N, C-alpha and C positions, 0 to 999 in steps of 0.2 A: 535297493533304491540308489539311483545315481545322484551325484552332487548337483547336476543340472536340474533334475526333477525336484529335489528337496529345496534348492534355492528358489525355484519358481513357487513352490508351495509356501515357503517362508515369506517370500515377497508379497504374494497375494494375501496371505494372512495378515501381515503387517499393514498393508494398505486398507483392506476391507475392515478389519477389526479396529484399526487406528482411526479410520473415518467414523466408524460407529461410536467409538469413544469420544471423539471430538464433538460429534453431534449431541451425544448424550450429556456430556459435561457442559456444553455451552447453551443448550436449549433453555433451561430454566433461568439463566442469568445473563441474558443478552443486554440488559440495561447496565449491568455492572462491568461489562467488558468481556472480551473473548479470551479464553485460555488457549494460547497458541502451542503450548508444550504438548498438548494431546496430538499434535501433528508430527511430532518427532518420529514415531514409528512409520508413519506414512512416507516421510522423506526417505528413511532408510529403505523401505520397501520399494520405492521408485528407483533408488540407486541399484538395488538388487535386480530389478527388472531390466535396467540398462546393462547390467553385467551379464545377463543371461546368454547373449550371443557369444561373448568371449569365453564363457565357461563351456558352452556347447562346442566351441572350436578348440578347446584345450589350451587356452591362453593362460600361461602360468601367472603372469602379472595380474590379470583380471581376477583369476581365481584367488590369488593371495589378497588382493584388495577386498574381495567379497568375504573371505574368511575373517579378515581383521575387522571389517565393519560388522560382521555377524557377532563376533566376540564383543565388540563395543556395545551394540544394542542389547546383547544378552546381559552384560554387566549393568547397563543402565536399567533394564527391566527388573532384573533380580535384585540388584543392590539398592536401587533407589525407589522404584515404583512398587515392587511387590510388598515390602513391609507396610507401606501406606495403604495398599489395597487390602491386605490382610486385616489391618486395623479397622478399615471402613466396611469391609465385607461387600456383599451384594454382587451385582452383575459386573462391576468393575474388576473384582477379583478374578472372575471367570475370563474376562478379556485379557488381563495381564498374564494370567496363567497360560492361556492359549498361545499368546505371542511368545512367551518365555519358552514354552515347550517346543514350538516349531523352530525357534532360533537355536535352542540347545541341540535338537536333532540335526539341523542343518550344519551346525558347527562340528558335531561328531562325524557326520557323513563326509564333510569336507576333509577332515583330518584323516579319516580312513582312506579316502581316495588319494590323498597325498602320499600316504604310506604305500598303497598299492602301486602307484605310479613310480615311486622310488624303487620298489622291489623289481618292477619291470625293467627299469633303466639299468639296474645292476647286472 
C-alpha cells in the first residue's frame, strides 16, 4: 500500500465516519445546542484530501505536513476520545476505533515510505 492510497483511505474514513458521528451525536439534542467537536476528524480529513495531490507528486513538505497532522489526529483520537468511547460503548466506540485504526495505518505507511525514500537517496 502506498502512502498516497492510505492517505486517501484515511481522509475518506475521517470525513465519512466523522460526519456520521456528528449527525448521530447532534440529532437527539438539537434543542440543547450542537456539538461541533464531532467535526474535528472531518476537518482533518478535508486537509488530508487537499494534501493528496502533493503526496502523489512526491512533495516532501506536503507529505511531512500530512504525517504530522496524521499523528496529531491519532493522538487526539486515541488519547482523548477513545477512553470516553470505551466507557460509553456502543456505535461511537466503533467509529472512534475505525478512525484510529486508519490513522495509525496511515502513519505507519508514511514512516515506511520516508524510510524507503531515504534508502533510495543514499
